[in-house]
C-alpha positions, -999 to 999 in steps of 0.1 A, spaced: -418 -207 110 -390 -203 136 -377 -168 141 -345 -160 121 -314 -155 142 -287 -131 131 -253 -145 123 -229 -130 148 -206 -121 119 -234 -101 103 -241 -82 135 -205 -70 139 -195 -65 103 -202 -27 100 -184 -20 133 -157 -45 123 -151 -28 90 -145 5 107 -126 -10 137 -102 -29 114 -94 3 95 -119 0 66 -120 38 61 -83 36 53 -90 9 28 -116 31 11 -94 61 11 -65 40 -4 -88 28 -32 -96 64 -40 -60 75 -39 -50 46 -61 -77 55 -87 -65 91 -86 -29 80 -91 -40 60 -122 -64 86 -137 -46 119 -131 -17 111 -154 -40 98 -181 -61 129 -179 -33 155 -175 -4 138 -193 9 140 -229 23 104 -230 11 74 -248 3 38 -238 32 24 -259 63 42 -247 81 60 -276 102 86 -259 131 80 -235 112 96 -206 82 73 -212 106 42 -213 121 54 -180 86 58 -165 75 24 -178 106 8 -162 99 25 -128 63 14 -130 73 -22 -137 97 -21 -107 69 -7 -85 46 -35 -96 73 -61 -90 79 -47 -54 42 -47 -47 38 -83 -58 69 -94 -39 55 -77 -7 21 -93 -13 36 -128 -18 59 -123 12 30 -117 36 14 -150 27 -16 -158 50 -10 -125 70 -23 -105 39 -52 -83 46 -64 -51 30 -70 -36 65 -43 -18 85 -52 -38 116 -33 -72 114 -51 -105 113 -54 -122 147 -44 -156 132 -12 -144 115 23 -135 128 42 -103 119 63 -109 87 100 -100 88 113 -122 60 117 -119 22 107 -83 11 101 -74 48 138 -79 56 145 -47 36 116 -24 44 86 -26 67 60 -17 40 71 -30 6 36 -30 -9 31 6 -1 66 15 -14 58 -5 -45 25 13 -52 43 47 -46 71 37 -70 46 25 -96 26 58 -92 58 78 -97 67 58 -128 32 61 -142 33 99 -139 67 100 -156 55 75 -183 25 98 -191 46 130 -187 21 143 -162 30 172 -139 -2 169 -119 6 132 -116 40 139 -103 26 165 -78 1 139 -66 28 114 -56 40 133 -25 4 135 -13 0 98 -19 33 92 0 20 112 29 -12 91 29 8 59 30 31 72 57 1 80 79 -16 47 71 16 28 79 20 46 112 -16 37 121 -9 1 112 23 0 132 5 10 164 -14 -23 160 17 -43 151 34 -31 182 5 -43 203 5 -76 185 42 -83 188 63 -66 215 95 -72 195 82 -51 166 99 -20 182 133 -37 176 123 -45 140 114 -8 135 148 3 147 166 -20 123 144 -18 92 133 14 75 96 21 66 98 26 28 133 31 15 160 7 27 186 25 48 169 59 43 133 61 55 
């Protein structure tokens, strides 16, 4: 029986996971779970909105989901869960990325804010700024790699805001 050779992809996968920013991905999954669970645990709302505040929250949540989906579809083949961009994909500046550099992060944050309002959760509302700080740091880490990949990214950063068009 011939000796088994290791697949080069298997040999580098643990290092690759960390090098590509896998720790950020795991942290983001935890943060997203908390953003979902905290309002359910702490809030006084209901699944079917019945109060005006719950309707407002449901609308904001829907807007956040739409923005996340638009950002995802706008990335196309460049989509990756990792903050380090794919080698085989260019930097996206069209569709949702014309208005903000990180529409998926902005959409998740908007959805989290709406979810906390929907469930009338003070702890959920207090969690949103921590989540925003996390995404701000992750986006900054990601942008270091994007600048290395595309030397014109700096010009794009000057013209297009990170999360809120024309503001931040």
